[in-house]
N, C-alpha and C positions, 0 to 999 in steps of 0.2 A: 947290196942289195936293195936299192932304190927301186921302186916303181918307175916307171918310162914315160907311163899314159895312163889313164884314166883307166881304160879300159881292161891294162894289167890289173892296177890295184881291185878294181872289181873281180876281175878271176882268180885274185889271188884270196879275196877274202871270202867270195863262192867255195873254194876248194879249202879251206877252214873249218868251213860250216860242212862242206858234204864230210870230207874225214872225220869229225864229230858225228853225225850218223850214222856212217858208217862200221867208226871202230868204239863209239859209246854205247852203249846198253840204255841208261837212263835219257839219251837223247832218245833216242827212239819212243822209250816212255811219256816223253815227254812231250814229243811231238803226236803222238796218236791222242794219246790225250787230250790237249789243245785242238785239237780237229775234232775229236768229238766233242766238246765245249763247245765251240765254234757253231757247230751243227747242230745241237740242243738248244741254244741260244738263238739262235735261229728261230727254231721249231717251236716258240713258247713265245717267239717274238716280244725278245725284249728293245728297248728304245735303242736310238744312237747312242746315248752316252752307255748306257750299260755296257752294250755291242764294244764303246771304243774301251772301257775299265778292263773289259776280259781278255779283248783285244791286246792290251799295255801287260795284264800282269803275264800274260799265256810268254810275252815277247820276255817281260823280264826274266823268268824263269829260263826262256832259251839263250837267252844272253847271260846267264850265271853258269848256266853249265858250257856254255862256247872258253867261259873265261876260265872255268875250274879245268877243264880239260886242255885247256894252256899250259895255267901253271903246274896241273902233274905230270905234262911234257918237262917244261922247263925244267923240275925237280930231278924228275928221270935224268938227264942229260947231267946236271951239276954233281948229282949223287947216286953212284951205280952199287952202292950197299946198304942196307938199311941203315937211316941213322932217325935217333928221337926228334931229333928237329926237320927236318926233310918231313915228316910223318905228320909234326904239328902243321906245319905249313899244310898239307894233303889235306888233313882234317881241316881246317879252317876254311879253307876254298868249297870244300865240300857242305862245309856249315854252309854258306851264304848262299849254297844251292838250295839245301832244304830249309832255311828261313822264308827263302822268295817260293818256294811251293807252297808251303805252309799257310804262306799268306793269300796264295791263290785262293788255293781249298778255301779259306774263308772266305773270300770277295765273292768268287763262287757260291758257295749255300748263299752267303746274305741276297744276292742277286736273282739267284736262279730258284731256290725250295721252294718259297710261295707259288712262283708261276708254275714249277712242275707238277705241283700239288693239284692248280687249280685245272692245268692242262689235264693232266689224268682222270681226275672228277669229272671231267667233263666225257670222255672216253667211256667211262662207266654208268 
């Protein structure tokens, strides 16, 4: 199953991302939220460094969601009935996504909260 060239490798990666977008509700939530946060960041005019940090935290959550999806698919292939250890594997993988999402929210609040408040006071 080795890729024959770099184009095929990229194509396979895009197919994996697309599979996750189409099949995982949480990925859709992460993408919509990430896009909203980026637009909000541009509206409040964060610095380049702050925007970089925000983009990295969004990418981190999306990457963990991709890995979580892969882990769940592998577990489902190996274990076709309920098994407590399979549940642990899935729960730990989901926990990694959860932790990355919580920290990305905290980072977003630290970077954006005062800027949003300031921008809103200008509008009022």
